[in-house]
N, C-alpha and C positions, 0 to 999 in steps of 0.2 A: 463434726467436734474439730476445734482450732487446738492445736498441739502448743506446747512450748518446750525446748529444748534445754536440757542442763549438761553443760561441760565442763568436769575440772580436768588439768591434766598432770602427770607427775614424771619428770624429768631426769632422766640419768646422766648427768654432763662428765666424761671421764678428765679428769683433772691434769693439768699440763704438769705434769712433776717426771722426772726422770727413773724413779723409782718407786716401787710400792707403796702402798700405805700401811703396811705393816712389815714390810721387808726392802731389803735391799736391791733384789731381783728387779732388773731392767722394764720399762712400759713402752719400750720400742716396739712400734707394728712390724709384721711380718717377718716374724724370726720364724725357724722351722719349728714345727710343732712340738712342744715340751720342753725348749731348750731357756726358757727366761722363767722356771720354775725351782726356787728355792724348796728349802726345808721348809721351812714356814711357811709357804704357798702350798705345801701339799701336806700340810699338819703331820709332820713325821710326830711321833713320839719325842716329847721332851722340850719340843720349838716354843718359844715364846712370841708374840708381838710386839713388836715397837713403834711406835706412832711417829708417820712423819710431819716434820714440821709443816714444811711448803704446802701439804695437803691441808693443813689445818688454815694456813694463811689465805688460800685459795677460798674456803669457805669466809673467814673473815671478809674478804675483798668484796664478795658477792652480798653478802649479809650489809655492808654499808653501803653498797651501792642502792639498793633496793632501800635502806630506810629501813630496816630491820632490828630487832635486838639482838646483838650478839652474845648470848649466854656467859656467863663469866665462869660457868662451871655446867658442862654436860657430861654426859654419861655413854657408853658402849656397853651394846646388848647383844646377845646371842639370839641371831633368829632362825629357830629349829626348824627344817625339812628336808627331805632328800631330794636329790636330784645328781644323776649318774657323774656330769661336773662339777659337785657342788664338794668338794675333798675331804670337809671337815664334819660334812652333814648337818651345820649349820652356818650362816652369815652373819659374821660382824658388820654391825648397823646401828645403828641410835636410835631408839623408840620415847622412852617417857620424856627426854631432855635431850631434843635436839641441838645443837651447835647453832643455828640462827632460826628465829622466831617471826613469824609477820611480816613486814614488809609490802610492796606494791610494785606494778610496773604498770606504766601506762603504754597502751596500744593504739595503733590509728588503722583505719583501713576500710575500704567499700566495697558496699553491700548494695544490690540493686541501682547501681549508677549513683549513689549518695556517699559523700565519704561519715564515717562514723569514728568515736572514740570511745574507748570506756580506761578505766582505770582497774585493773586485777588484781585483787587481793592476792596475796603469799599465805600460807599456812605455816610453812616451814622447810627447812633446807638440811638435809642430814649427811651426814659421813658415814660412808661403809665400802666393803670392799666387794670387786667384782665375783662373779662366778666363772668357768671356764668354758668351754665350748664344745659343744657336740658336734662330731663331724659325720654326714650320713651319706658321703656319695665316695665313689670307689674304695669299699670296703669289703666289696663281695657279699651285699645283703645284710653287712654288720655296722655299726657304729664306732666311731671312733670318738677318743678324748685330750682336746687340745689344753693345756693348765697354764697357757702361756699367760690369758689373761686373770685367772685366777689370783686374787691380789690387786687387782688395778684397781687407783684411787678413783671413787665414783661421789657427785655429788647430788643427792639426789634433793628436786626442787619440786615442791607440792604447792600447786593452787587449790584455791577455793572455789567451789564450783560456780563462777561468776558468768561463763561464757555463754551466749545461745545461739551459737550458731557455728558450723565448720569452717566459715571465713574467719570468724573472729578468731576459733583455736587457732588457727594457722597463723592469723597476726600475733596473737601473744608468744607462739612458739619461735618466731620469724624475729620477735623481738628480746627474746630470751637469749637465743642463737646467738644474735648480735652483742647482746650486751657481754657474754659469758668469753666471746672472740674478743671485742673490745678490752676486757680488765686484763685477758692474758691468762687465764687460769684454765681455759680447755680451746682445742686447735677447733672445735664445732665440724671435723670429718664426718657426716652422717655415714659415708661410704662405707667406713672403718670402722663405725659404733661408736664413735667420740661423744655421741649426740642423738638420743633416742628418746620418744615419747610415750608412754602412755596414757589413752585417752578414757576416762572414766566419763560414759556417755548414759543417761537416763530421760524418760520423756515423761509429760505430765499433761493433763489440760487445763488450756488455759485458764489462768485466773487462779488456780490452785495452789496452796502455798505447800504442801507437805511434797516431796519429792517422790519422783518413781523409783522403782526399782534399779541399781545403775548396772550395768555391765563393762568389764576393762577389756579393753585391746592393747593387746600389749608389742612392746617392740616397733614402734613404727619408725622407720628410719629415713623418711622424706617427706618434706611438706604435704607433695599431691600426696602420698600414699595416706597420709594424715587425713587430707581431708574429705579424698574418697572413701576411705574405711568410716569415717564418724555419719557421712549421706548415708552410705547402707545400712549401719547401724540405726540409726533413725528411723529410715522406710522399713526395717524388718521387726522392729519394735512397736511403730505405727501400727502397721499390718496384723502383727499377731495379737494386739491389745484389740484391735476393731472387728478380729476375726471370732472374740471371746474366750483368747488364751491369757496366759499370764507372762510376764515377763520374770524368769531366775537367773538371780545373782551370778555371775560365772567369767570367767577368762576366756577370753577370744582371740584369737588370732586372724589377722587380715591376708587374705590370696590373692595378690595383684593381677594375678593372671586370670583370675575367673571375678576380679571385684567384688569379693565379696568378704564376710567376717564368718567365722564357725567357732563353735565350742571348742574350747584346748580343755578346760578344765571348771569342776564348782569353784568359784572365787571364795579364799580363806577371807577368814576375820583374824583381828590380832591374837584374838586368844587359840587360834589354831598355831600360830607361829610358837605359842609356847615361852615369848620373851623371856628373858633374863638375864641381869647384869652379868658382862662379862668378868670372870674372877682374874683373867690375866691381863686386864688393863685397868689401872686407876684413872678416875673420872681426868676428864680432859679441863686443866683449867686456864683460861686463857685472861690474863691481866690487864687493866686500863690502859698498862705503858704500851702492849702490844699491840692492842686495837689503834691507839694513837699514829704510832707507828706506820701501820699500813694504812691507815686514814691519809696522811702525809703522803703516801707512795702513789695516791691514788693518780689515774690520770683524770684530767677534764672529762666529767661522765657526758654522753650524749644527749641527756636533755637538757645540760648546761651550755653546751656547746652550740647546740640548735637555738634557744634562746639570744645568747652573743651573736651568731650569726646574723638572726633578725635585729636585732637591737641594733648593731653597730654597722652593719652591713647591708641592711634596708632588703637581707631576700625575705622571699615568701615563705612562708611555712614548707609550702611542698619542696622547695629548693632546700632550704635549710635541712629537710628533714631526706632528701636525697643525697646530700653533700656528708652528712651525718651517717649513713647504712654501715659504713665501717670507718675505724681509728685510720687505717690505712689513704682510705680515700679522702678523709676531712685533712688530714696532714698534708696529704699530697696537694689540696685544694691550697691550703694556708701556704704551702712554699711556693706556690704558683702565681697566688697573689700577692707576695712579697716581692717576685721576681718584677710582676708586672710592675708594680709601684715603685720599684728601682728604674724602672726604663720609662715610666711616662708619670713622673712624681704628682700625685692628685692635689690639683691646689685646692680642696676642699671636699666637703663630706660627699656631696652629691658627685663628683667625679671617683670619688673612690665606690661610691657605690653602684656605677655605671662600669665601674672596671672590676668588682664582685659578680656583676648580674651576667656579663659578658664571659667570664671565665666559667661560672656554676652553670650557663646554655651550655658551653662548649663539651665539659666534661658529663653532662646528665645528658647528653644527646650524641653527637658524634665520638667523643671518646667514651662513652657506655656502651653504643652499637659496635665499633670496633672491637672491644674487649671481648663483648659475646660473641662477636663471630671466630676470634682468634681463642677464646676460651681461657683465656690470661687475666691475673689479677691486677690492677693497677700500677703496683710497684714493679710489674714486669713490662712495661708499657714501651714500648720504642721511641713513642715521645716524650720526653723529660720536662718538668714542671717549668723549667726554663724555656724549653723549645714553646710549650703551649705561651706561653708568657707573650715570649717574642710577636709570636705571630696575631695574638690579641692586641699587643701594640700597635703589628702594622694596621690592624682593623679600626682602631681608635684614631689611628693619625691620620686616616684617609690614604694609606700606602695602598691597601688591597680591599677591594669589596669581599660581602661573605662568599661570594661565590667563589671567587679566586682563593679566598682562605682554605675551603675545602680542598681543591686542587691541590693547594700545598699540602697541607695535612693528610692527606691521601699519599704524596711522594715522601713525605719525611716518616709517615709511618714503616714502608718497606726500608727506610737505611737506618736500623739501630745505632745508637750512640754516634749520632752526627751531631758537628758540634755546635754552641747556641746561635754563631752566627749564619746556618744554614736557612734560616730563614731569609735572611737579606741577600744570600748568593745564589738563592733559588728564584727570589725575583725579578734579580738582574739579570739571571742566563735566563731567563724563559721571556723578560720583557715583560711582564706581568705588574708591572707599575700602575696604579689608578690614576686615570687623567681626572684632576682636580682643578685646571687652569679654567679660570673663567672664561676668557678669550678663545681657547682653544675649542670650550664645548659651546659658548654661543654660536660658533662657526657652524657646528656639526647640528643645533637643535634648529638654526637657522636653514640649513639645507632640507633636514629633515620634514620643514614644516613647507618651502617650496614646492616640496615634492609629491607632498601628500595632503594638497587642498580639500578632499573630498574629508579624510579623517577630519583636518580641523572644521571643516562644517559644521559635523556631526557631531563635536565635542560641542561646539558652539550651539548646537540643537538640544545641548542636554545627553546626549548620550556618553555615559563614563567609559564604555569600553574602548570609545575613539582614544581617550588619552592615554590607557593602557598601552595599545597599539603603537600610538608613536613614542612613548618612554621604549617600546620593543625597539624600534627602529633606530633610535639614538645610539643605545645599547648595541644592535647589530653593527653601525657605522664604528664604532670604536672598539668592535671586537671585543666587547665585554668588560672593557677597561675604565669607562667612564662611570665617574662615582655615581651612583644610581639619585641620592638623596639633591644632588646639585641637579641633576638633569631634571629632575621631578620639579625643583623650587624656579630652575630657568625655563621650563616650558609654561609654567602656571604664567608665570610673569608675561613672556610672549603672547599667550593666548587670550592675558585678560590685558592685552594692550589695543 
């Protein structure tokens, strides 16, 4: 039997506010346990929650970015359940009327060597408070409770069950992760719990319309774990059904050490939480003027920026997608492109596109490799936008070859804070200027042809490898300084004569 996988994700994004959603306590990460829990977070008698305006603005930003409906009036509810690190015995969340409804997110990924894309529909996004944290280590067999996270503002973003593979789910999670960082509403730090996913997974026979019984895998805090957890759960459910068993709706945890999911508790439905409107919080009213002000302050969104890079700069969809992987990278690229245009004003659109393509190649290959090797972000790169622009300018004006440019790039990477003219100084100090003088190159080519008659005969007999050998000899004679394109052109003219 063939099976279809059905996946929906619930993602908790910790909002980038300085204080908690209903109190003035700090949200800074890493404080000593229980030092950032106010009387409101501890649910002491007589305290009242007060809504954090900045958290609401984060929700509005997300809603506008995904084309959703921002509710003019939404309601907070109490979600009742017991857990040791939940001080009130309930969580303030939203249920019937969330702040954001609908919307969608375009994703792209590769599966089986083929590029794929899909628009994933969003069900809703609602504001809620986080719980505390149970600590199980170094307590001599007991557990401790840290309430620093209690009351931290979260935006729970719920997708429709539109995804059909673990790779697709990871592509969605990555796209959402990039978007919330781009919007500045979440720092996206998965190690610190700022962005975590719950995956709802079910299987059904191919062609069946009704959904199978779903299981929820909780608190996946890495893309790798998300993919592996889904893959394991899919195998588990299929094998269980094929063996005559029945999938039970439940909440499961993923154990990365054993690479398996295991049962945590039976899955609750909405009625189990006994939702009811929170009497301490009035309805959240968002005026059209507030929405308009937030919309006006939005940065250019990734999808629009990708389209602009393709239309104006002639970049491929792949390059445009790579350059918009983060807002910082896109801004860095645009600064470098402006610096390159100032050094070599492009005479026409074709020249501007050539500059953009060269810069994109450097950013997505050599620069990306160096950043990954050193474990740093683009804004911390030792090579500035102005320096990379000058390096690309020297390639375009034939001062240096691509090979020599890579040597220069490696040297510049090791000298943080180098001035803008460091490229030219390195070229002169090392004697690396490319030889483009026609007379000088002609003399080298003639000498190589005279010294390699066998290769000349082989080329004229149809052996293309002989031509490459001759090019190599010229480059060797010039100690790598000859302009490769000029060498190719001269050799072909001489050999055709």
